KEVEX-55726 format. One record per residue (C-alpha): residue number from 1; residue in three letters; x, y, z. Coordinates in Angstrom, 1 decimal. Layout:
N
+-----+------+--------+--------+--------+
!  nr ! rest !     xx !     yy !     zz !
+-----+------+--------+--------+--------+
! NUM !  ALA !      X !      Y !      Z !
...
+-----+------+--------+--------+--------+
***
This chain:
292
+-----+------+--------+--------+--------+
!  nr ! rest !     xx !     yy !     zz !
+-----+------+--------+--------+--------+
!   1 !  MET !  -37.5 !   79.9 !   11.5 !
!   2 !  ALA !  -39.0 !   83.6 !   11.1 !
!   3 !  LEU !  -37.6 !   86.4 !   13.3 !
!   4 !  VAL !  -39.7 !   89.2 !   14.7 !
!   5 !  VAL !  -38.4 !   92.3 !   15.5 !
!   6 !  ARG !  -40.6 !   94.3 !   18.2 !
!   7 !  SER !  -41.3 !   97.9 !   17.4 !
!   8 !  PRO !  -41.1 !  100.2 !   20.7 !
!   9 !  VAL !  -44.1 !  101.3 !   21.8 !
!  10 !  PRO !  -44.3 !  105.2 !   22.0 !
!  11 !  GLU !  -44.4 !  106.5 !   25.9 !
!  12 !  PRO !  -47.2 !  108.8 !   26.6 !
!  13 !  THR !  -46.0 !  112.6 !   27.0 !
!  14 !  VAL !  -46.7 !  114.2 !   30.1 !
!  15 !  GLY !  -47.5 !  117.8 !   30.3 !
!  16 !  VAL !  -47.5 !  120.7 !   33.1 !
!  17 !  ASP !  -49.1 !  119.6 !   36.0 !
!  18 !  ASN !  -48.8 !  116.2 !   35.1 !
!  19 !  GLN !  -51.3 !  116.6 !   32.7 !
!  20 !  PRO !  -50.9 !  114.2 !   29.5 !
!  21 !  ALA !  -49.7 !  116.0 !   26.6 !
!  22 !  ALA !  -50.8 !  116.0 !   23.2 !
!  23 !  THR !  -49.8 !  112.7 !   21.3 !
!  24 !  ASN !  -49.4 !  112.2 !   17.7 !
!  25 !  CYS !  -51.6 !  109.2 !   16.5 !
!  26 !  SER !  -51.2 !  107.3 !   13.4 !
!  27 !  ASN !  -53.5 !  109.1 !   11.7 !
!  28 !  GLY !  -51.8 !  112.2 !   11.9 !
!  29 !  TRP !  -54.2 !  113.6 !   14.6 !
!  30 !  THR !  -53.0 !  115.1 !   17.9 !
!  31 !  CYS !  -54.4 !  113.2 !   20.8 !
!  32 !  THR !  -55.3 !  114.5 !   24.2 !
!  33 !  HIS !  -56.7 !  112.6 !   27.1 !
!  34 !  ARG !  -59.6 !  112.7 !   26.0 !
!  35 !  GLN !  -58.6 !  110.6 !   22.8 !
!  36 !  ARG !  -56.7 !  108.1 !   24.9 !
!  37 !  ARG !  -58.9 !  105.2 !   24.5 !
!  38 !  PRO !  -58.3 !  104.2 !   20.9 !
!  39 !  CYS !  -54.5 !  104.2 !   21.6 !
!  40 !  ASP !  -54.9 !  101.8 !   24.3 !
!  41 !  ASP !  -56.9 !   99.2 !   22.4 !
!  42 !  LEU !  -54.6 !   99.6 !   19.5 !
!  43 !  THR !  -51.7 !   98.9 !   22.1 !
!  44 !  GLU !  -53.4 !   95.9 !   23.7 !
!  45 !  ALA !  -54.2 !   94.2 !   20.3 !
!  46 !  ARG !  -50.4 !   94.9 !   19.5 !
!  47 !  ARG !  -49.7 !   93.4 !   22.7 !
!  48 !  ARG !  -51.7 !   90.5 !   22.0 !
!  49 !  SER !  -50.3 !   89.9 !   19.0 !
!  50 !  LEU !  -47.2 !   89.9 !   20.2 !
!  51 !  GLU !  -47.9 !   87.4 !   23.1 !
!  52 !  ASP !  -49.3 !   85.2 !   20.3 !
!  53 !  ARG !  -46.4 !   85.6 !   18.4 !
!  54 !  LEU !  -44.4 !   84.7 !   21.2 !
!  55 !  THR !  -46.2 !   81.8 !   22.3 !
!  56 !  HIS !  -46.0 !   80.9 !   18.8 !
!  57 !  LEU !  -42.3 !   81.3 !   18.6 !
!  58 !  GLN !  -42.1 !   79.2 !   21.9 !
!  59 !  ILE !  -43.9 !   76.5 !   20.4 !
!  60 !  GLN !  -41.7 !   76.8 !   17.6 !
!  61 !  THR !  -38.7 !   76.9 !   19.8 !
!  62 !  GLN !  -39.7 !   74.0 !   21.6 !
!  63 !  GLN !  -40.5 !   72.0 !   18.4 !
!  64 !  VAL !  -37.0 !   73.2 !   17.1 !
!  65 !  MET !  -35.3 !   71.9 !   20.5 !
!  66 !  ALA !  -37.6 !   68.7 !   20.3 !
!  67 !  ASP !  -36.3 !   68.3 !   16.7 !
!  68 !  LEU !  -32.5 !   68.8 !   18.0 !
!  69 !  GLU !  -32.8 !   66.4 !   20.3 !
!  70 !  VAL !  -34.3 !   64.0 !   18.2 !
!  71 !  GLN !  -31.4 !   64.9 !   15.6 !
!  72 !  CYS !  -29.0 !   64.5 !   18.4 !
!  73 !  GLN !  -30.7 !   61.1 !   19.3 !
!  74 !  ASN !  -30.4 !   60.2 !   15.6 !
!  75 !  GLN !  -26.9 !   61.4 !   15.5 !
!  76 !  VAL !  -26.0 !   59.2 !   18.7 !
!  77 !  GLN !  -27.6 !   56.5 !   17.0 !
!  78 !  CYS !  -26.1 !   57.1 !   13.8 !
!  79 !  GLN !  -22.6 !   56.9 !   15.5 !
!  80 !  GLU !  -23.7 !   53.9 !   17.2 !
!  81 !  LEU !  -24.8 !   52.5 !   13.9 !
!  82 !  ASN !  -21.3 !   53.5 !   12.6 !
!  83 !  VAL !  -19.5 !   51.6 !   15.2 !
!  84 !  THR !  -21.8 !   48.6 !   14.9 !
!  85 !  LEU !  -21.2 !   49.0 !   10.9 !
!  86 !  ARG !  -17.3 !   49.2 !   11.4 !
!  87 !  HIS !  -17.7 !   46.2 !   13.9 !
!  88 !  CYS !  -19.8 !   44.4 !   11.4 !
!  89 !  LYS !  -17.3 !   45.3 !    8.8 !
!  90 !  GLN !  -14.2 !   44.1 !   10.7 !
!  91 !  ARG !  -16.4 !   40.6 !   11.2 !
!  92 !  ALA !  -16.9 !   40.7 !    7.3 !
!  93 !  GLN !  -13.3 !   41.1 !    6.8 !
!  94 !  GLU !  -12.5 !   38.4 !    9.4 !
!  95 !  HIS !  -15.0 !   36.1 !    7.8 !
!  96 !  GLN !  -14.0 !   37.3 !    4.3 !
!  97 !  ILE !  -10.4 !   35.9 !    5.7 !
!  98 !  ARG !  -11.8 !   33.0 !    6.9 !
!  99 !  LEU !  -13.8 !   32.2 !    3.8 !
! 100 !  ILE !  -10.3 !   32.7 !    1.8 !
! 101 !  ARG !   -8.3 !   30.4 !    4.2 !
! 102 !  CYS !  -11.6 !   28.0 !    3.9 !
! 103 !  ALA !  -11.1 !   28.3 !    0.2 !
! 104 !  GLU !   -7.6 !   27.6 !    0.2 !
! 105 !  ARG !   -8.1 !   24.5 !    2.2 !
! 106 !  LEU !  -10.8 !   23.6 !   -0.1 !
! 107 !  GLN !   -8.3 !   24.0 !   -3.0 !
! 108 !  GLU !   -5.7 !   22.0 !   -1.1 !
! 109 !  ALA !   -8.3 !   19.4 !   -0.2 !
! 110 !  ARG !   -9.5 !   19.4 !   -3.7 !
! 111 !  ARG !   -5.8 !   19.0 !   -5.0 !
! 112 !  LEU !   -5.1 !   16.1 !   -2.6 !
! 113 !  ALA !   -8.6 !   14.2 !   -3.8 !
! 114 !  ASP !   -7.4 !   14.7 !   -7.1 !
! 115 !  GLY !   -4.1 !   13.0 !   -6.3 !
! 116 !  HIS !   -6.0 !   10.3 !   -4.5 !
! 117 !  ARG !   -8.2 !   10.0 !   -7.2 !
! 118 !  ASP !   -5.2 !    9.6 !   -9.5 !
! 119 !  ALA !   -3.7 !    7.4 !   -7.4 !
! 120 !  LEU !   -6.5 !    5.1 !   -7.1 !
! 121 !  ARG !   -6.9 !    4.9 !  -10.8 !
! 122 !  HIS !   -3.6 !    3.8 !  -11.4 !
! 123 !  ARG !   -3.8 !    1.4 !   -8.6 !
! 124 !  ARG !   -7.2 !    0.3 !  -10.6 !
! 125 !  HIS !   -5.2 !    0.2 !  -13.6 !
! 126 !  LEU !   -2.2 !   -2.2 !  -12.3 !
! 127 !  LEU !   -5.1 !   -4.1 !  -10.4 !
! 128 !  ALA !   -6.6 !   -4.7 !  -13.7 !
! 129 !  LEU !   -3.5 !   -5.7 !  -15.3 !
! 130 !  ALA !   -2.6 !   -7.8 !  -12.4 !
! 131 !  ARG !   -5.9 !   -9.5 !  -12.9 !
! 132 !  ARG !   -5.6 !  -10.3 !  -16.6 !
! 133 !  GLN !   -1.7 !  -11.4 !  -15.8 !
! 134 !  ALA !   -3.4 !  -13.9 !  -13.3 !
! 135 !  HIS !   -6.0 !  -15.1 !  -15.9 !
! 136 !  ARG !   -3.4 !  -15.6 !  -18.5 !
! 137 !  GLU !   -1.4 !  -17.6 !  -15.8 !
! 138 !  GLN !   -4.2 !  -19.5 !  -14.6 !
! 139 !  SER !   -4.9 !  -20.5 !  -18.4 !
! 140 !  TYR !   -1.1 !  -21.5 !  -18.7 !
! 141 !  LEU !   -1.5 !  -23.5 !  -15.3 !
! 142 !  ASN !   -4.9 !  -24.6 !  -16.8 !
! 143 !  ASP !   -2.6 !  -25.9 !  -19.8 !
! 144 !  SER !    0.1 !  -27.0 !  -17.7 !
! 145 !  LEU !   -2.1 !  -29.2 !  -15.7 !
! 146 !  VAL !   -3.5 !  -30.9 !  -18.7 !
! 147 !  THR !    0.2 !  -31.2 !  -20.2 !
! 148 !  LEU !    1.0 !  -32.7 !  -17.1 !
! 149 !  GLU !   -1.7 !  -35.2 !  -16.7 !
! 150 !  GLN !   -1.2 !  -36.1 !  -20.3 !
! 151 !  ASN !    2.6 !  -36.6 !  -19.6 !
! 152 !  ARG !    1.7 !  -38.5 !  -16.1 !
! 153 !  ILE !   -0.2 !  -40.8 !  -18.5 !
! 154 !  ILE !    2.3 !  -41.1 !  -21.0 !
! 155 !  MET !    4.9 !  -41.7 !  -17.9 !
! 156 !  GLU !    2.5 !  -44.5 !  -16.7 !
! 157 !  ALA !    2.1 !  -46.1 !  -20.1 !
! 158 !  SER !    6.2 !  -45.8 !  -20.4 !
! 159 !  ALA !    6.6 !  -47.4 !  -17.1 !
! 160 !  THR !    4.4 !  -50.1 !  -17.8 !
! 161 !  MET !    6.2 !  -50.8 !  -21.1 !
! 162 !  ARG !    9.5 !  -50.7 !  -19.6 !
! 163 !  ASN !    8.3 !  -52.9 !  -16.7 !
! 164 !  GLU !    7.3 !  -55.4 !  -19.4 !
! 165 !  GLN !   10.2 !  -54.9 !  -21.5 !
! 166 !  LEU !   12.3 !  -55.3 !  -18.2 !
! 167 !  ALA !   10.1 !  -58.6 !  -17.7 !
! 168 !  ASN !   10.9 !  -59.6 !  -21.1 !
! 169 !  TYR !   14.8 !  -59.1 !  -20.6 !
! 170 !  MET !   14.6 !  -61.1 !  -17.4 !
! 171 !  ARG !   12.8 !  -63.9 !  -19.1 !
! 172 !  GLY !   15.5 !  -63.7 !  -21.9 !
! 173 !  LEU !   18.5 !  -64.0 !  -19.3 !
! 174 !  GLN !   16.7 !  -66.7 !  -17.2 !
! 175 !  TYR !   16.5 !  -68.6 !  -20.9 !
! 176 !  LEU !   20.0 !  -67.5 !  -22.0 !
! 177 !  PHE !   21.6 !  -67.8 !  -18.3 !
! 178 !  PRO !   19.9 !  -70.7 !  -16.1 !
! 179 !  ILE !   20.5 !  -70.4 !  -12.6 !
! 180 !  THR !   21.0 !  -74.0 !  -11.0 !
! 181 !  THR !   21.8 !  -75.1 !   -7.5 !
! 182 !  ASP !   25.2 !  -77.0 !   -7.1 !
! 183 !  PRO !   24.1 !  -80.8 !   -5.7 !
! 184 !  ASP !   27.6 !  -81.2 !   -4.2 !
! 185 !  SER !   27.2 !  -78.2 !   -1.7 !
! 186 !  ALA !   24.2 !  -76.8 !   -0.2 !
! 187 !  GLY !   23.8 !  -73.3 !   -0.8 !
! 188 !  THR !   25.8 !  -72.9 !   -3.9 !
! 189 !  TYR !   24.4 !  -71.9 !   -7.1 !
! 190 !  ARG !   25.5 !  -72.0 !  -10.8 !
! 191 !  ILE !   25.0 !  -69.9 !  -13.9 !
! 192 !  CYS !   25.6 !  -71.9 !  -17.0 !
! 193 !  ARG !   27.4 !  -74.7 !  -14.7 !
! 194 !  LEU !   29.6 !  -71.8 !  -13.5 !
! 195 !  PRO !   29.6 !  -71.0 !   -9.8 !
! 196 !  THR !   28.5 !  -67.8 !   -9.0 !
! 197 !  PRO !   31.6 !  -65.4 !   -7.5 !
! 198 !  THR !   29.4 !  -64.2 !   -4.6 !
! 199 !  THR !   28.8 !  -67.9 !   -3.3 !
! 200 !  ALA !   32.3 !  -69.4 !   -4.3 !
! 201 !  ASP !   34.4 !  -66.5 !   -3.4 !
! 202 !  LYS !   36.4 !  -67.1 !   -0.1 !
! 203 !  VAL !   38.5 !  -64.1 !   -0.4 !
! 204 !  PRO !   37.5 !  -61.2 !    1.8 !
! 205 !  LEU !   37.3 !  -58.1 !   -0.5 !
! 206 !  ARG !   39.3 !  -55.3 !    0.8 !
! 207 !  TYR !   36.5 !  -52.7 !    0.0 !
! 208 !  PRO !   33.1 !  -54.3 !    1.1 !
! 209 !  ILE !   30.3 !  -53.8 !   -1.7 !
! 210 !  LYS !   26.8 !  -53.6 !   -0.6 !
! 211 !  PHE !   24.7 !  -54.5 !   -3.5 !
! 212 !  LEU !   21.3 !  -52.1 !   -4.1 !
! 213 !  SER !   20.8 !  -52.9 !   -7.7 !
! 214 !  SER !   21.5 !  -49.7 !   -9.5 !
! 215 !  ARG !   22.2 !  -48.0 !   -6.1 !
! 216 !  SER !   25.4 !  -50.1 !   -5.0 !
! 217 !  VAL !   27.8 !  -48.6 !   -2.7 !
! 218 !  ILE !   31.2 !  -49.8 !   -1.8 !
! 219 !  TYR !   32.8 !  -48.8 !    1.5 !
! 220 !  ASN !   36.2 !  -47.6 !    2.4 !
! 221 !  PRO !   37.0 !  -48.8 !    6.1 !
! 222 !  CYS !   40.3 !  -46.9 !    6.1 !
! 223 !  ALA !   38.4 !  -43.7 !    5.6 !
! 224 !  ASP !   36.6 !  -44.1 !    9.2 !
! 225 !  MET !   40.0 !  -43.4 !   10.5 !
! 226 !  MET !   40.0 !  -40.2 !    9.1 !
! 227 !  ARG !   36.6 !  -39.4 !   10.3 !
! 228 !  VAL !   35.5 !  -38.8 !    6.6 !
! 229 !  ASN !   32.8 !  -40.3 !    4.6 !
! 230 !  ILE !   33.4 !  -44.3 !    4.1 !
! 231 !  ARG !   30.4 !  -44.7 !    1.6 !
! 232 !  PHE !   30.9 !  -44.2 !   -1.9 !
! 233 !  PRO !   28.3 !  -44.6 !   -4.8 !
! 234 !  LEU !   28.9 !  -46.9 !   -7.8 !
! 235 !  TYR !   26.5 !  -44.5 !   -9.6 !
! 236 !  LEU !   26.7 !  -41.2 !  -10.5 !
! 237 !  TYR !   24.8 !  -38.8 !   -8.0 !
! 238 !  ARG !   24.1 !  -35.1 !   -8.6 !
! 239 !  ASN !   27.1 !  -35.2 !  -11.0 !
! 240 !  GLU !   29.3 !  -35.9 !   -8.5 !
! 241 !  TRP !   32.4 !  -37.4 !  -10.4 !
! 242 !  ASP !   34.8 !  -37.1 !   -7.7 !
! 243 !  GLN !   32.9 !  -39.7 !   -5.4 !
! 244 !  PHE !   32.0 !  -42.0 !   -8.6 !
! 245 !  ASN !   35.7 !  -42.1 !   -9.7 !
! 246 !  TYR !   36.7 !  -43.1 !   -6.3 !
! 247 !  ALA !   34.4 !  -45.7 !   -5.7 !
! 248 !  TYR !   35.2 !  -46.9 !   -9.4 !
! 249 !  SER !   39.1 !  -47.0 !   -8.4 !
! 250 !  LEU !   37.9 !  -49.1 !   -5.2 !
! 251 !  LEU !   35.9 !  -51.6 !   -7.1 !
! 252 !  SER !   38.9 !  -51.9 !   -9.6 !
! 253 !  GLN !   41.2 !  -52.7 !   -6.5 !
! 254 !  ASN !   38.8 !  -55.4 !   -5.6 !
! 255 !  MET !   39.1 !  -57.1 !   -8.9 !
! 256 !  HIS !   42.9 !  -56.8 !   -8.8 !
! 257 !  GLN !   42.7 !  -58.5 !   -5.5 !
! 258 !  LEU !   40.3 !  -61.6 !   -6.9 !
! 259 !  LEU !   42.7 !  -62.2 !   -9.4 !
! 260 !  SER !   45.8 !  -62.0 !   -7.5 !
! 261 !  ALA !   44.2 !  -64.4 !   -5.3 !
! 262 !  GLN !   43.9 !  -66.9 !   -8.4 !
! 263 !  GLY !   47.6 !  -66.4 !   -9.2 !
! 264 !  ILE !   46.9 !  -64.1 !  -12.2 !
! 265 !  ASP !   49.6 !  -61.5 !  -12.5 !
! 266 !  TYR !   48.1 !  -59.7 !  -15.6 !
! 267 !  TYR !   45.9 !  -57.0 !  -14.9 !
! 268 !  GLU !   44.5 !  -53.8 !  -16.7 !
! 269 !  PRO !   44.1 !  -51.1 !  -14.5 !
! 270 !  ARG !   40.4 !  -49.4 !  -14.7 !
! 271 !  ASN !   39.3 !  -51.9 !  -17.0 !
! 272 !  ILE !   36.8 !  -54.0 !  -14.8 !
! 273 !  LEU !   35.0 !  -55.7 !  -17.4 !
! 274 !  ALA !   38.2 !  -57.1 !  -19.3 !
! 275 !  ASN !   39.1 !  -58.3 !  -15.8 !
! 276 !  LEU !   36.2 !  -59.7 !  -14.9 !
! 277 !  LYS !   36.1 !  -61.5 !  -18.3 !
! 278 !  LEU !   39.5 !  -62.9 !  -17.3 !
! 279 !  LEU !   38.3 !  -64.1 !  -14.1 !
! 280 !  LEU !   35.2 !  -65.9 !  -15.6 !
! 281 !  ASP !   37.4 !  -67.8 !  -18.2 !
! 282 !  ILE !   39.6 !  -68.8 !  -15.6 !
! 283 !  ILE !   36.8 !  -70.0 !  -13.8 !
! 284 !  GLU !   35.4 !  -71.8 !  -16.6 !
! 285 !  THR !   38.9 !  -73.5 !  -17.3 !
! 286 !  ARG !   39.4 !  -74.5 !  -14.0 !
! 287 !  GLY !   36.0 !  -76.2 !  -13.8 !
! 288 !  SER !   33.9 !  -77.0 !  -10.8 !
! 289 !  GLY !   36.6 !  -76.4 !   -8.4 !
! 290 !  GLY !   35.6 !  -72.5 !   -8.4 !
! 291 !  ILE !   37.9 !  -70.1 !   -6.8 !
! 292 !  THR !   40.0 !  -72.1 !   -4.1 !
+-----+------+--------+--------+--------+
***
């Protein structure tokens, strides 16, 4: 903004009797009252020029004030924008912190997902191994079923052959030892003209025997008084040697009782076959009288 310096306007000099004194004009001539007109015009022109300049300066001042107001408004807006920018920066920092936390959570979730993926891969591997093992076991089971079926067929064939052999043995025994009835006493049977011990024997056995083929058992009535088992197998059951040996001793005592009833003092302990042969020889020697 240009500064304008106003030059002082020369005051007119007054002479004696209030008459205008002579003035010096700009051209060096001394002006009197008669020459006052050109100076007033110059002054008026200067005044007008100064007024124009003043008006121009006022307009410029107003423009400058308007520009200052605009600058102040812009400064206020800039301050507000700075405040907003600071808030935005804080929000951006908060969002950045949240983003970092989300990234950490994402990395943790990825690690967990990788762990679950590895566990799932391991389980799939174990499942594949189990499937292969199950397939092998199924193959082994199928082979075992085939083998079992073959063994069943062989067992059935063996049972058939054993039954045939047993029938042949029974026919041979029937041929070698024919069983006939005794015409003198009803209900008495003889084997090779010898009475059977079960029908001819009138002596009650101390230890009764229940004949069940290969599952025969012997009873000890005295054991009932002691509240223990009174049945003892005459066969080996589940490797129970104690019960079998005790049943064998009871059977040996029965044989000793039969020999004593026939008046025979000779007795071989625990040799039932020899004692039985001795008893049969005595029965055969005494004839059809049987056991008395």
